[in-house]
C-alpha positions in Angstrom: -16.9 9.8 13.9 -13.3 10.3 12.6 -12.5 11.8 9.5 -9.8 9.6 7.7 -9.5 11.6 4.4 -10.5 14.8 2.6 -10.4 15.6 -1.1 -12.1 18.0 -3.5 -14.6 18.9 -0.8 -15.6 15.3 0.1 -15.1 14.0 3.6 -14.5 10.4 4.3 -15.5 9.2 7.7 -15.5 5.9 9.3 -17.7 4.2 12.1 -16.0 1.5 14.0 -19.2 0.2 15.6 -21.6 0.8 13.0 -22.5 -2.7 11.9 -26.1 -2.8 12.6 -27.7 -1.2 9.5 -25.0 -2.1 6.8 -23.7 -5.5 7.6 -20.5 -5.0 5.9 -17.4 -2.7 6.5 -18.0 0.6 5.1 -17.3 4.2 4.9 -19.5 7.6 5.1 -18.7 10.0 2.2 -20.0 13.5 2.7 -20.1 16.4 0.2 -22.0 19.5 0.8 -24.6 18.1 3.0 -25.1 14.7 0.9 -23.8 11.4 2.4 -23.1 8.3 0.5 -22.4 5.0 2.4 -19.8 2.7 0.4 -18.9 -0.8 1.0 -15.0 -0.9 1.5 -14.5 -4.2 -0.3 -15.8 -3.2 -3.6 -17.1 0.5 -3.6 -20.7 -0.5 -3.8 -23.2 2.4 -2.9 -25.0 0.9 0.1 -27.3 4.0 0.8 -27.4 7.6 0.3 -26.3 9.6 -2.9 -23.6 11.9 -4.0 -23.1 14.0 -7.2 -21.9 11.6 -10.1 -18.4 13.4 -10.4 -18.1 13.0 -6.3 -19.2 9.4 -6.7 -16.6 8.4 -9.0 -13.9 10.1 -7.0 -15.0 8.1 -3.9 -15.2 4.7 -5.7 -11.5 5.6 -7.2 -10.4 6.4 -3.8 -11.5 3.0 -2.4 -10.0 1.1 -5.2 -6.6 3.0 -4.5 -6.7 2.3 -0.6 -7.6 -1.4 -1.2 -4.1 -1.7 -3.2 -2.1 -0.6 -0.2 
């Protein structure tokens, strides 16, 4: 699982062939052992949990990359 971004202790990872469980394109965000799975399309939390401040950072990161 390649890490595609790191910021403020958050690791963003992407799984290319991980479509069985979360039927939409998504990323895995990890912070201090906690993992949140987020839809790339809209930043919706699909599973897991992150602390509120880190959750907001990940959602903002997704919004920024979707503008590119």
